[in-house]
N, C-alpha and C positions, 0 to 999 in steps of 0.2 A: 282698212278694216279687213279682217280675215275670219273665216269660218271653217271649222273642221268637224270631222266625225271619226269616232274610234269604233272599229269593228272588232269584236271578240274581246277577250278570249273565250267567253262562255258560248255554248252552243246557241244557235238561233234558228229561226224558221228557214233561213237560207240553207243552213246545214242539213236540215231535214229534207228540204226540197232536192238538194243535190244527192243525198243518200238514196232517195226514192227514184231519182232520174239522173244518174251520173253521166250519161251520154250528153246531157244538155247543161252541164255545169257552166260552161262559158256563157251560154244564153241566159241562164238563171242569174248569174252574178252580174252580167251586163245590164239586165233589167233592173236589178236592185240599185246598181250604181246610177242608172238614169233616174230612178225615183229620188235618190238622195240629192242628185244634182238639181233636179227640178225644185225640190223643197228648199234647198239653199238659195237658189235664184229667186224664188218667191219671197223668202224671208228678207233677203238683201234688197229686193225691189220695194218691199213694204217699209223697210228702214229708210231707203232713199226718199220715198214719198213723204214720210214723216219729217225727215230732215229738211226737205225742200218746201214743206207746207202744202203739198199737193194731195196728200192722203186725207181720209176722213177719220 
């Protein structure tokens, strides 16, 4: 199983945050990537629970 995300090409809230605070671009992007990673892990964990019959 695989899961992916596509960022862009349209402007997003991340673009706005970086424009407002360009010195913290790396921190802003890292935070968003952590959010995406956590969401993917939660999604895959839920799929695993359903596949194994341990989820509700």
